[in-house]
Every structure is written in structure tokens, then in C-alpha cells.
C-alpha positions as CSV (number, residue, x, y, z in Angstrom):
1,M,-49.7,64.5,-11.1
2,T,-52.8,62.4,-11.3
3,S,-55.6,63.1,-8.9
4,R,-56.1,60.9,-5.8
5,A,-59.1,58.6,-5.7
6,S,-61.9,59.8,-3.4
7,V,-64.2,57.7,-1.3
8,D,-66.9,58.3,-3.9
9,S,-64.6,57.3,-6.8
10,P,-62.4,54.4,-5.6
11,M,-59.4,53.4,-7.6
12,L,-59.3,49.7,-8.3
13,N,-56.2,47.7,-9.2
14,D,-57.1,47.7,-12.9
15,D,-57.5,51.5,-12.8
16,A,-54.0,52.3,-11.5
17,P,-51.4,53.6,-13.9
18,W,-49.1,50.6,-13.7
19,D,-47.6,51.1,-17.1
20,D,-46.2,54.4,-15.8
21,F,-44.6,53.0,-12.6
22,D,-41.0,54.2,-12.5
23,P,-38.8,51.6,-10.8
24,S,-35.7,53.8,-10.8
25,A,-37.6,56.6,-8.9
26,Y,-39.0,54.0,-6.5
27,F,-35.6,52.4,-5.8
28,D,-34.0,55.8,-5.2
29,Q,-36.9,56.8,-2.8
30,N,-36.9,53.6,-0.8
31,Y,-33.9,51.4,-1.3
32,R,-30.8,53.4,-2.4
33,D,-29.9,53.5,1.3
34,L,-30.9,50.9,3.9
35,L,-33.6,52.4,6.1
36,D,-34.1,51.5,9.7
37,A,-37.5,49.9,9.0
38,D,-36.1,47.6,6.3
39,A,-33.2,46.6,8.5
40,E,-35.6,45.6,11.2
41,I,-37.9,43.8,8.8
42,L,-35.0,41.9,7.4
43,S,-33.9,40.8,10.8
44,F,-37.3,39.4,11.7
45,V,-37.9,37.6,8.4
46,R,-34.3,36.2,8.5
47,N,-34.9,34.7,11.9
48,H,-38.4,33.4,10.9
49,F,-37.2,31.6,7.9
50,S,-34.0,30.3,9.5
51,D,-35.8,29.0,12.5
52,H,-38.4,27.3,10.3
53,F,-35.8,25.4,8.2
54,R,-33.7,24.4,11.2
55,E,-36.9,22.9,12.7
56,H,-38.0,21.3,9.4
57,G,-34.8,20.0,8.0
58,E,-36.6,17.7,5.6
59,Y,-37.1,20.7,3.3
60,L,-33.4,20.8,2.7
61,E,-33.6,17.3,1.1
62,R,-35.6,18.4,-1.9
63,P,-35.8,21.4,-4.2
64,I,-37.6,24.5,-2.9
65,L,-39.6,26.9,-4.9
66,G,-40.1,30.4,-3.6
67,I,-42.3,33.3,-4.8
68,D,-42.2,37.0,-4.1
69,I,-45.6,38.5,-5.1
70,G,-45.5,42.1,-6.4
71,A,-41.7,42.3,-6.3
72,G,-41.6,45.8,-7.9
73,A,-38.2,47.3,-7.5
74,N,-37.4,45.5,-4.3
75,L,-34.9,42.6,-4.3
76,Y,-34.6,42.0,-0.5
77,P,-37.6,39.7,-0.1
78,A,-36.0,37.4,-2.7
79,L,-32.7,37.6,-0.8
80,T,-34.4,36.4,2.4
81,M,-35.4,33.2,0.6
82,L,-32.2,32.5,-1.3
83,P,-30.5,30.0,1.0
84,W,-33.3,27.4,0.6
85,C,-34.5,28.0,-3.0
86,R,-33.4,26.5,-6.3
87,E,-35.9,28.8,-8.0
88,I,-37.6,32.1,-6.9
89,T,-40.4,33.6,-9.0
90,L,-40.6,37.4,-8.9
91,F,-44.2,37.9,-9.8
92,E,-44.9,41.5,-11.0
93,R,-47.5,43.3,-13.0
94,A,-45.9,46.7,-14.0
95,P,-44.0,46.4,-17.3
96,K,-41.1,48.7,-16.3
97,N,-40.7,46.8,-13.0
98,V,-40.5,43.6,-14.9
99,S,-37.7,45.0,-17.1
100,Y,-35.9,46.3,-14.0
101,L,-36.1,42.9,-12.3
102,R,-34.7,41.1,-15.3
103,D,-31.8,43.5,-15.5
104,Q,-31.2,43.2,-11.7
105,R,-31.0,39.4,-12.1
106,L,-27.8,39.8,-14.1
107,H,-26.5,43.1,-12.7
108,A,-27.8,43.7,-9.2
109,D,-27.2,47.2,-7.9
110,P,-24.4,47.3,-5.2
111,A,-26.9,49.0,-2.9
112,W,-28.4,45.6,-2.2
113,D,-25.2,44.6,-0.5
114,S,-26.1,46.5,2.6
115,F,-29.4,44.5,2.8
116,W,-27.4,41.3,2.5
117,Q,-25.2,42.3,5.3
118,V,-28.2,42.2,7.7
119,L,-29.1,38.7,6.5
120,R,-25.6,37.2,6.7
121,K,-25.6,37.6,10.5
122,D,-27.4,34.2,10.4
123,P,-25.4,31.1,9.4
124,A,-27.8,30.0,6.8
125,Y,-27.0,33.1,4.8
126,T,-23.3,33.1,5.7
127,R,-22.9,29.7,4.2
128,I,-23.8,31.0,0.7
129,D,-22.1,34.3,1.0
130,T,-19.4,33.7,-1.5
131,E,-21.8,32.3,-4.1
132,R,-24.7,34.6,-3.4
133,T,-24.5,36.5,-6.7
134,E,-24.3,33.3,-8.8
135,R,-27.1,31.6,-6.8
136,F,-29.3,34.7,-7.3
137,R,-28.7,34.7,-11.0
138,K,-29.6,31.0,-11.4
139,A,-32.6,31.1,-9.1
140,I,-34.5,34.1,-10.2
141,R,-37.4,33.8,-12.6
142,V,-39.3,37.0,-13.5
143,Q,-42.9,36.4,-14.3
144,Q,-45.3,39.2,-15.4
145,G,-48.9,38.9,-14.3
146,N,-51.8,40.1,-12.2
147,L,-51.7,38.6,-8.7
148,F,-55.5,38.1,-8.9
149,A,-54.9,35.5,-11.7
150,L,-53.2,33.3,-9.1
151,G,-56.6,32.8,-7.4
152,R,-58.8,32.3,-10.5
153,R,-60.3,28.9,-11.1
154,N,-59.9,27.1,-14.4
155,V,-62.7,25.2,-16.2
156,F,-62.3,22.3,-13.9
157,G,-62.8,24.4,-10.8
158,L,-59.2,24.2,-9.8
159,R,-57.2,27.3,-8.8
160,R,-54.2,28.1,-11.0
161,S,-50.9,27.8,-9.2
162,A,-52.6,26.7,-6.0
163,G,-50.1,25.4,-3.5
164,R,-47.1,25.5,-5.9
165,W,-44.6,27.4,-3.8
166,Q,-43.0,26.1,-0.6
167,I,-41.9,29.6,0.7
168,G,-43.3,33.0,-0.1
169,T,-43.2,36.8,0.5
170,M,-45.4,39.7,-0.3
171,F,-44.1,43.1,0.8
172,F,-46.2,46.3,0.6
173,V,-48.5,44.9,-2.1
174,A,-52.0,43.9,-1.0
175,E,-52.8,47.3,0.5
176,S,-50.9,49.2,-2.2
177,I,-52.7,48.2,-5.4
178,S,-56.1,49.9,-4.9
179,T,-58.3,51.7,-2.5
180,S,-60.6,48.7,-2.1
181,H,-60.7,46.7,1.1
182,K,-62.3,43.9,-0.9
183,E,-59.3,43.8,-3.3
184,F,-56.9,43.9,-0.3
185,L,-58.6,40.7,1.1
186,R,-58.5,39.1,-2.3
187,A,-54.8,39.9,-2.7
188,V,-53.9,38.2,0.7
189,E,-56.0,35.2,-0.3
190,C,-54.3,34.8,-3.7
191,F,-50.9,35.0,-2.0
192,M,-51.8,32.4,0.6
193,R,-53.5,30.0,-1.8
194,S,-50.3,30.1,-4.0
195,L,-48.4,28.5,-1.1
196,A,-48.1,24.8,-0.2
197,P,-49.4,23.5,3.1
198,G,-46.7,24.2,5.8
199,A,-44.9,26.8,3.7
200,P,-43.3,29.6,5.8
201,F,-44.2,33.1,4.6
202,A,-43.6,36.8,5.4
203,A,-45.8,39.7,4.4
204,A,-45.5,43.4,5.1
205,F,-48.2,46.2,5.0
206,M,-48.3,49.9,5.2
207,E,-50.7,50.8,8.0
208,G,-53.1,53.7,7.4
209,S,-51.8,54.4,4.0
210,T,-53.4,57.2,1.9
211,G,-51.5,56.3,-1.3
212,Y,-48.0,57.0,-2.5
213,D,-46.2,59.0,-5.2
214,V,-43.6,57.5,-7.5
215,G,-42.0,60.1,-9.7
216,N,-44.8,62.3,-10.9
217,R,-47.6,59.6,-10.6
218,H,-49.8,58.8,-7.7
219,F,-50.7,55.2,-6.8
220,P,-53.6,54.0,-4.7
221,A,-53.6,52.4,-1.3
222,C,-56.2,50.8,1.1
223,D,-56.2,52.1,4.6
224,V,-55.7,49.0,6.9
225,D,-54.8,48.5,10.5
226,E,-53.3,45.6,12.5
227,A,-56.6,44.0,13.3
228,Q,-57.7,44.0,9.7
229,V,-54.4,42.5,8.6
230,K,-54.6,39.8,11.2
231,E,-58.2,39.0,10.1
232,S,-57.1,38.7,6.5
233,F,-54.9,35.7,7.4
234,R,-57.4,33.9,9.7
235,N,-58.4,31.2,7.2
236,F,-55.0,30.5,5.9
237,A,-52.6,30.3,8.9
238,D,-53.4,28.8,12.3
239,K,-50.8,30.9,14.0
240,I,-49.1,34.1,12.9
241,E,-46.7,36.5,14.5
242,T,-47.3,40.2,13.8
243,R,-45.0,43.2,14.6
244,R,-46.1,46.8,14.3
245,L,-43.3,49.2,13.5
246,S,-44.4,52.7,14.3
247,E,-41.4,54.7,15.5
248,V,-40.5,57.9,13.7
249,S,-37.5,56.1,12.1
250,H,-39.9,53.6,10.6
251,M,-41.9,56.2,8.6
252,V,-40.5,55.6,5.2
253,R,-42.7,58.2,3.4
254,P,-45.5,60.6,4.1
255,G,-49.1,59.3,4.3
256,H,-48.9,56.2,6.6
257,T,-49.0,55.5,10.3
258,G,-46.7,52.5,10.6
259,I,-45.7,49.2,9.1
260,I,-47.2,45.8,10.0
261,L,-45.1,42.7,9.5
262,V,-46.7,39.2,9.5
263,C,-44.7,35.9,9.7
264,G,-46.3,32.5,9.8
265,K,-46.9,29.1,8.1
266,R,-49.5,28.2,5.6
267,N,-52.1,25.8,7.1
268,P,-53.4,22.8,5.1
269,K,-57.1,23.5,5.7
270,S,-58.3,26.0,3.1
């Protein structure tokens, strides 16, 4: 097992062993069975997106583009966006995760059915229940890349992919790619700048994480709390709703103190 980064020797995103990330091990550890934490997250995000589109019916009149940043071996964020999207980009860096996602697009593991059962308690999801598999296959686009590239400026000073997507998710990514608080803030900024003004979004974070093991490799994390998470969205969303999940049943692995869920809408100002 690789050694953990120390305070004196931080591990940045580019230093982490992403080529060795094992999606099968990660899926078995986290998603083979529906955990209480994920069921609760699904319920909150389902209601957030459904309420948004019931209030903003004009979105249903035009094609919707969605993005899940750092999808990894997790399909449920994409499922939360499925009723409203003609295309969902699964943006992922690790090569083996990219291969996993491309395979899942055509042959999704039956384990994801239990996640869908939580979502289909809302009519928006029930309406596409019978065509869910085909809609997923047609909508999903897997794109390999570094999320920081979404925030880079081109030679004209314009940000690549800025404001392209009308709905977005980022689950357990910004705080789970390095030990750097600066990179955590950059990751949130890149996610938010990828969204169009008014786009609903949901993001989840491991609170107090000290890193995590996948198979026989260790991956870095940045220790963040609820106040720091809220502050990271201050320039990009006028109003957010946060929920802290900290019951024993929400502890999905050793080395963290809770889960922080953020739901909101992208503002048009920055």
C-alpha cells in the first residue's frame, strides 16, 4: 500500500495514482448494496431536481445537457438527472473508471436498480421507468479529462466549457482528489463555472476525510467541514441548502466524520 501524504508532503491531484484506481473494488466497497447514506442523498437530490423543474417548466421545452464531474464508478448522480436530459456527460480522469463507465452505459449492473427504486418515488422518474435503460444508453457520454481543464482559459481569455451544462452533479470529488484546500476550492469553482446560469446542481462531500483506500492503493483527501464547503459556493450560488449526514449509519468507510450535501442553483453573476 502506498504511504499517506503528510502535512509536510501534500499529495496534489496530479500526484495521485489515478491510473491504478480500481472501479470494481470501489463499486464493491460502496455501491454493491444501497447504503443508508446514499438512499438519503438520493431522496434529497430527487426532490431538489423535481421541485426545480416543476417550477421552471420552460426547461422541459428544450434539450437539456447534464454533467456529472468525477463520475468514477458511481452511476446514481447520472440517474438523478435522467428525466430531464437528452445528454449526460460523465466526466472522469482515471482510465479504468472511464472503461467502467463506457461498459456500464451498455450493460449497467443490476445493483443500480435499488438506487432507481428510491428515485422512482417521484412522478418525474416514474414517467420514464419503462424506458429508463434505453434512455440511459442514449443519453450517456463518457468524457475523459481533468476537471481543472474545465476552468482553464483559452488564448482569448474565455473559459473552456463555461456555462455549457443546464444541470450538474459532483459527488465526493472536490475533497477527494488531493490534500490541498486550494485544489478543493478550484475543483468547486470549475464545477460551478461549467454550469449555465440558473442550472440546478447537487454536490456531496466527505467531511473530515483523511483519505481512502481502493483495493491496495491509497488516495488523498482534503479535510473540509460544513463552513468551508458553504464558503466554496459563495460566489457561485446566491442560495444553497446544505445537509450534514453524521449518524453512525452514514459512515460509509473509516476516516471521515460525516457527509455534507449541497443543493442549489447557479447564479448568473460570476
